[in-house]
C-alpha positions in Angstrom: -166.5 103.0 -84.3 -163.8 103.0 -81.6 -160.3 104.1 -82.6 -158.6 100.7 -82.0 -160.6 99.5 -85.1 -159.3 102.3 -87.3 -156.5 101.7 -89.8 -154.0 104.6 -89.6 -151.8 105.6 -92.6 -148.5 104.3 -91.4 -147.0 103.2 -94.7 -145.0 106.3 -95.4 -142.2 108.0 -93.6 -143.0 111.4 -92.0 -140.4 114.0 -91.0 -141.8 117.1 -89.2 -140.0 120.1 -90.8 -138.3 122.6 -88.5 -141.2 125.0 -88.9 -143.7 122.3 -87.8 -141.9 120.9 -84.8 -144.1 119.0 -82.3 -144.0 120.1 -78.7 -144.1 116.6 -77.2 -143.5 113.1 -78.5 -145.1 110.5 -76.2 -143.7 107.0 -76.6 -146.4 104.6 -75.4 -150.1 104.6 -75.9 -151.2 103.1 -72.6 -153.1 104.9 -69.9 -150.0 106.8 -68.8 -149.2 108.1 -72.3 -152.8 108.9 -73.0 -153.3 110.8 -69.8 -150.1 112.8 -70.5 -151.6 113.7 -73.9 -154.9 114.6 -72.4 -153.3 117.2 -70.1 -151.1 118.6 -73.0 -154.2 118.9 -75.2 -155.9 120.9 -72.5 -152.9 123.2 -72.4 -153.0 123.6 -76.2 -149.6 121.9 -76.7 -149.0 119.8 -79.9 -148.1 116.2 -79.4 -148.0 112.8 -81.0 -148.3 109.4 -79.4 -146.1 106.6 -80.8 -147.4 103.2 -79.9 -145.7 99.9 -80.8 -148.8 97.8 -80.7 -151.7 97.8 -83.1 -154.0 99.2 -80.4 -154.0 101.6 -77.5 -154.2 100.6 -73.9 -151.0 98.8 -73.2 -151.8 96.2 -70.5 -155.4 97.2 -70.6 -157.0 94.9 -73.1 -160.6 93.7 -73.8 -161.5 90.5 -75.5 -164.9 90.3 -77.2 -166.8 87.1 -76.4 -168.7 86.1 -79.6 -172.3 87.2 -79.4 -171.9 88.4 -75.8 -169.7 91.2 -74.4 -166.2 92.2 -73.4 -163.9 90.5 -70.9 -160.8 92.2 -69.6 -157.6 90.2 -70.3 -155.5 92.9 -68.5 -156.2 95.4 -65.8 -159.9 95.2 -64.8 -160.7 96.6 -61.3 -161.3 100.0 -59.9 -161.6 100.9 -56.3 -162.2 103.5 -53.6 -159.2 105.9 -53.3 -158.4 105.3 -56.9 -159.4 108.9 -57.7 -157.8 109.3 -61.1 -159.2 106.3 -62.8 -162.7 106.8 -61.3 -162.6 110.4 -62.5 -161.6 109.3 -66.1 -164.4 106.7 -66.2 -167.0 109.3 -65.1 -165.6 111.8 -67.7 -165.9 109.3 -70.5 -169.4 108.3 -69.4 -168.4 104.7 -68.4 -170.4 103.2 -65.5 -168.8 101.1 -62.8 -170.4 98.1 -61.1 -169.5 96.1 -58.0 -167.7 92.9 -58.2 -170.1 90.0 -57.3 -169.7 88.9 -53.7 -173.0 87.4 -52.7 -172.7 83.9 -51.3 -169.8 81.8 -50.1 -166.1 82.0 -51.1 -164.1 78.9 -51.7 -160.8 77.7 -50.3 -158.9 74.7 -51.8 -156.3 73.5 -49.4 -154.6 70.1 -49.2 -156.8 68.6 -51.9 -160.2 69.6 -50.4 -162.5 72.5 -51.3 -164.3 74.3 -48.5 -166.9 77.0 -48.8 -167.1 79.8 -46.3 -168.6 83.2 -45.6 -165.9 85.8 -46.1 -166.0 87.8 -42.9 -162.3 88.3 -42.5 -161.5 90.7 -45.4 -160.3 88.1 -47.8 -158.7 85.6 -45.4 -160.0 82.1 -45.7 -160.9 80.1 -42.6 -157.8 78.5 -41.0 -156.9 77.6 -37.4 -157.0 80.2 -34.7 -153.2 80.1 -34.3 -152.8 81.0 -38.0 -155.4 83.7 -37.8 -153.8 85.3 -34.9 -150.4 85.1 -36.5 -151.8 86.6 -39.8 -153.6 89.4 -38.0 -150.4 90.3 -36.1 -148.4 90.2 -39.3 -150.8 92.4 -41.3 -150.9 94.9 -38.4 -147.2 95.1 -38.3 -146.6 95.4 -42.0 -149.3 98.1 -42.2 -147.5 100.0 -39.4 -144.2 99.7 -41.3 -145.8 100.8 -44.5 -147.3 103.9 -42.8 -143.8 105.2 -42.2 -142.7 105.0 -45.8 -141.9 108.3 -47.5 -144.2 108.0 -50.6 -142.4 110.6 -52.6 -138.9 109.5 -51.6 -139.0 106.0 -50.1 -135.2 105.9 -50.0 -135.6 108.5 -47.2 -137.8 106.2 -45.1 -136.4 105.5 -41.6 -134.1 102.5 -41.7 -134.5 102.4 -45.5 -131.1 100.7 -46.1 -131.9 97.9 -43.8 -135.4 97.5 -45.1 -134.1 97.5 -48.7 -131.3 95.0 -48.0 -133.6 92.0 -47.4 -136.3 90.3 -49.5 -139.9 90.3 -48.4 -139.5 86.6 -47.8 -136.7 87.1 -45.3 -139.0 89.3 -43.3 -142.0 86.9 -43.6 -139.8 84.0 -42.4 -139.1 85.9 -39.2 -142.8 86.5 -38.5 -144.9 83.6 -39.8 -144.4 80.0 -38.5 -147.7 78.1 -39.1 -148.1 76.3 -42.5 -151.6 77.8 -43.1 -150.6 81.4 -42.6 -147.5 81.0 -44.8 -149.6 79.2 -47.5 -152.0 82.1 -47.6 -149.3 84.7 -47.9 -147.7 82.7 -50.6 -150.9 83.2 -52.5 -151.5 86.8 -51.5 -148.2 88.3 -52.5 -148.0 87.0 -56.0 -151.6 88.2 -56.5 -150.6 91.7 -55.4 -147.1 92.0 -57.0 -146.9 89.2 -59.6 -143.7 88.1 -57.8 -142.7 85.4 -55.4 -141.8 86.6 -51.9 -138.2 85.9 -52.6 -138.0 88.5 -55.4 -138.9 92.1 -54.2 -137.2 93.9 -51.4 -139.0 94.5 -48.2 -138.8 98.3 -48.7 -140.2 98.1 -52.2 -143.1 95.9 -50.9 -143.9 98.4 -48.1 -143.9 101.2 -50.7 -146.5 99.4 -52.8 -148.6 98.8 -49.8 -148.3 102.4 -48.6 -149.2 103.6 -52.1 -152.5 101.7 -52.1 -154.6 104.6 -50.9 -155.1 108.3 -51.1 -154.5 111.4 -49.0 -157.4 110.5 -46.7 -157.2 106.7 -46.9 -153.7 105.4 -46.2 -152.6 102.3 -48.0 -152.8 98.9 -46.3 -152.3 95.3 -47.3 -156.0 94.7 -46.3 -157.0 97.1 -49.1 -154.8 95.3 -51.7 -156.3 91.9 -51.0 -159.9 93.0 -50.4 -163.0 93.0 -52.6 -165.6 95.3 -51.0 -163.8 98.6 -50.5 -160.6 96.9 -51.6 -158.6 96.8 -54.8 -161.0 94.4 -56.5 -164.1 96.5 -55.5 -165.6 97.3 -58.9 -165.4 97.0 -62.7 -166.0 99.2 -65.7 -169.0 98.7 -67.9 -167.9 97.6 -71.3 -164.4 96.7 -70.2 -161.5 98.8 -69.1 -159.9 99.1 -72.5 -162.7 101.6 -73.3 -160.9 104.0 -70.9 -158.0 104.0 -73.5 -159.9 103.8 -76.7 -162.5 106.5 -75.9 -159.8 108.8 -74.6 -157.7 108.2 -77.7 -160.7 109.1 -79.8 -161.1 112.4 -78.0 -157.4 113.2 -78.6 -157.8 112.6 -82.3 -156.4 109.9 -84.6 -154.2 112.5 -86.3 -152.1 112.5 -83.1 -151.7 108.7 -82.8 -149.4 106.3 -84.7 -150.0 102.6 -84.1 -147.5 99.8 -85.1 -144.7 102.3 -84.5 -142.1 101.0 -82.1 -139.6 103.7 -81.4 -135.9 102.7 -82.1 -133.9 105.9 -81.4 -134.1 109.2 -79.5 -131.5 111.7 -80.6 -130.8 115.2 -79.2 -130.1 117.6 -82.1 -128.0 120.8 -82.0 -131.2 122.8 -82.2 -132.2 121.3 -78.8 -135.0 119.3 -80.3 -135.1 115.5 -80.1 -135.5 113.3 -83.2 -137.7 110.4 -82.3 -137.4 107.6 -84.9 -139.2 104.4 -85.6 -138.8 102.2 -88.7 -141.0 104.4 -90.9 -141.5 107.6 -88.9 -139.4 110.4 -87.5 -140.7 113.2 -85.3 -139.0 116.3 -84.1 -140.1 117.2 -80.6 -139.0 119.6 -77.9 -139.9 117.1 -75.1 -140.1 113.3 -75.0 -142.2 111.2 -72.7 -141.3 107.6 -72.1 -144.6 106.1 -71.0 -143.4 102.5 -70.5 -142.0 100.1 -68.0 -138.3 100.8 -67.1 -136.8 97.5 -68.6 -138.5 98.2 -71.9 -136.8 101.6 -72.2 -133.5 99.9 -72.9 -134.8 98.7 -76.2 -134.4 102.3 -77.4 -131.1 103.8 -78.4 -130.4 107.2 -76.9 -127.9 109.8 -78.3 -126.5 111.0 -76.0 -126.8 108.0 -73.7 -129.0 108.1 -70.7 -127.0 108.7 -67.5 -125.4 105.5 -66.3 -127.5 105.3 -63.1 -130.7 105.7 -65.0 -129.6 102.9 -67.3 -128.6 100.7 -64.3 -132.1 101.3 -62.8 -133.7 100.1 -66.1 -131.6 97.0 -66.0 -132.3 96.2 -62.4 -136.1 96.4 -62.6 -137.5 93.1 -64.0 -141.1 92.7 -65.0 -143.5 90.7 -62.8 -144.8 87.5 -64.4 -148.5 87.5 -65.1 -151.2 85.7 -66.9 -155.0 85.8 -66.9 -157.5 83.1 -67.7 -161.3 83.5 -68.1 -163.7 80.6 -68.4 -166.9 81.5 -70.2 -170.3 79.8 -69.5 -173.9 80.3 -70.7 -174.7 81.5 -67.2 -173.2 82.0 -63.8 -174.3 78.6 -62.4 -172.2 78.8 -59.3 -174.4 81.7 -58.0 -177.3 79.2 -57.9 -175.2 77.0 -55.8 -174.6 79.8 -53.3 -171.1 80.6 -54.4 -169.7 84.0 -55.3 -166.8 82.8 -57.6 -164.1 84.1 -55.3 -161.6 81.4 -54.6 -158.2 80.8 -53.1 -156.1 77.7 -53.9 -152.8 76.3 -52.7 -152.1 74.4 -55.9 -152.2 74.7 -59.6 -151.5 77.6 -62.0 -154.5 79.6 -60.7 -154.4 80.5 -57.0 -156.9 83.4 -56.9 -160.3 83.6 -58.7 -163.2 86.0 -59.0 -166.7 86.1 -60.7 -166.1 88.0 -63.9 -169.6 87.9 -65.2 -171.0 91.1 -66.8 -173.3 93.4 -64.9 -176.4 92.3 -66.8 -175.7 88.6 -66.1 -176.0 87.8 -69.8 -173.4 85.0 -69.4 -171.1 83.6 -66.7 -167.4 84.1 -66.4 -164.8 82.9 -63.9 -161.5 84.7 -63.9 -158.2 83.4 -62.5 -154.8 85.0 -62.1 -151.7 83.1 -63.1 -148.8 84.7 -61.2 -145.0 84.7 -60.7 -143.5 81.2 -60.8 -146.8 79.6 -61.8 -146.8 81.8 -64.9 -143.2 81.1 -65.7 -143.9 77.3 -65.6 -146.4 77.9 -68.4 -144.4 80.3 -70.6 -143.3 77.5 -72.9 -146.4 75.3 -72.6 -148.8 74.9 -75.6 -152.1 76.7 -75.5 -154.0 73.4 -75.2 -151.8 72.4 -72.2 -152.4 75.8 -70.6 -156.1 75.5 -71.0 -156.1 72.0 -69.6 -154.3 73.1 -66.4 -156.5 76.2 -66.1 -159.7 74.0 -66.3 -158.2 71.7 -63.6 -157.5 74.7 -61.3 -161.1 76.0 -61.7 -162.4 72.4 -61.2 -160.5 72.1 -57.9 -162.4 75.0 -56.6 -165.8 74.7 -58.2 -166.2 71.1 -59.4 -166.8 69.3 -62.6 -169.3 71.8 -64.0 -166.3 73.7 -65.1 -166.1 71.3 -68.1 -169.3 73.0 -69.5 -167.2 76.1 -70.3 -167.9 77.2 -73.9 -164.6 79.0 -74.1 -161.4 79.7 -72.1 -159.6 83.0 -72.8 -155.9 83.1 -72.0 -153.5 86.0 -71.9 -149.9 85.4 -71.1 -148.4 88.8 -70.7 -144.9 87.4 -70.3 -145.0 86.4 -74.0 -146.3 89.8 -75.3 -143.5 91.5 -77.2 -144.2 95.0 -75.8 -145.0 93.9 -72.3 -142.9 90.9 -71.3 -144.8 90.6 -68.1 -146.9 92.7 -65.8 -148.6 94.4 -64.2 -145.4 96.4 -63.6 -141.7 96.2 -63.1 -140.5 95.6 -59.5 -137.4 96.3 -57.4 -135.3 93.5 -55.9 -133.1 94.3 -52.8 -130.8 97.3 -53.0 -132.4 98.9 -56.1 -134.8 101.4 -54.4 -132.3 102.9 -52.1 -129.4 103.1 -54.6 -131.3 103.9 -57.8 -134.8 104.9 -56.8 -134.2 108.7 -57.1 -133.7 108.3 -60.8 -137.1 106.7 -61.4 -139.0 110.0 -62.0 -136.1 112.4 -62.5 -136.1 113.9 -66.1 -133.0 113.6 -68.2 -132.8 117.0 -70.0 -136.3 117.2 -71.6 -136.8 113.4 -71.5 -139.5 112.6 -69.0 -140.6 109.3 -67.4 -144.2 108.2 -67.0 -145.7 104.7 -66.3 -147.4 103.2 -63.3 -144.0 102.3 -61.7 -143.4 106.1 -61.3 -146.6 106.9 -59.5 -146.9 108.1 -56.0 -150.0 106.1 -55.4 -151.4 102.8 -56.7 -148.2 101.6 -58.2 -148.9 98.8 -60.7 -152.6 99.9 -61.2 -154.5 101.9 -63.8 -154.9 104.7 -61.3 -151.1 104.9 -61.0 -150.6 105.0 -64.7 -153.1 107.8 -65.1 -151.6 109.9 -62.3 -148.1 109.4 -63.6 -149.1 110.9 -67.0 -150.7 113.9 -65.2 -147.5 114.4 -63.2 -145.3 114.3 -66.3 -147.6 116.8 -68.2 -147.3 119.2 -65.2 -143.5 118.7 -65.2 -143.3 119.6 -68.9 -145.5 122.7 -68.5 -143.3 124.0 -65.7 -140.3 123.9 -68.1 -142.1 125.8 -70.9 
């Protein structure tokens, strides 16, 4: 039985007595918090994980399809250069398998669906003028990203100028054909879960630069690509197993679910009291393994430094939803299609074949991003599913109506997420407040995918951030 099915004894208050103080209290049971705990356990340090939800994993979430298998309603893909998440999967004995790409991709543009062989790294067929313009743009933005200081992007050459404008301002000065702009209007929300008008150019370049490792520099091509790109592979059994199996190894006695932390207070004995509604922990160090804007739900005594608080306030969450249509089989494969689609209309603009490795049933997955997600935040579940089916039908035809189920996850509406996959930085934030993102406050430490040096917004970034924080704590011991 996996740990997310276990009922933990949370009905009583617990105060750790001075003689039994915990070394580290970790607030957040997602991959960043769990990876912090993993490193601390290896160093023989005592810890507890306090998780607000009734499960571990954060924005990594499996849904069980009745009588079939798991589908990921949150983070799903692993890729080359994502060394940390691939290492964790291997350690836990979880296989990976390639995203299905055999056959034609689909492009729905101006009311017409066209099928094509993807030979351009994720770029649908458009006019030669648009292709030339896009190629030039991608080369230029990759060159700019290559100059970003990953550890301190505010020290990047011309950082102030790059951070003073939105990504849209830069794009408007480079792209002039309707097709090239339409494709970028799909690509950027799919990468950042924002519209082009929201993030700063410098922040966008930082995310692109971070999409790689020491030997494979980040590029926008990798972010949009399937084979060898960010959508390269999936984890057998679903990615939430990364969290649940790791949590089982760490031990249920170290994990408290349904425990949202309300207050962190520094005591005269230099320990922190970490309090929820029914639990108080005394710890030498505290790790905040959560997105910056969610940190401001916690009361701190003494207060966090003003600049750290300002950073939290100025980093909104991306807007994100995910929809998966379930079928008895992957019928589109018989029609020579691979399930990958790009659309210029409707709530779903990007799709992939999400069928399991054994082909026991068919699944089409679509992302709902940025403004398209916000439009559906107040819609009924039935209306959301109706629009989702129409989006799939635009790309793949009327057989979409044979879906036996449609799974929907609106991360904007989740109490302890309020969007995803991460918080982002509008103009002016990275240069003015970015240096506070990873800087400890006393013995309060900050993890989370936003704080990673590589693969910001991805599972790999979350895991590496936890490893960094654990190392940071050990150096202070």
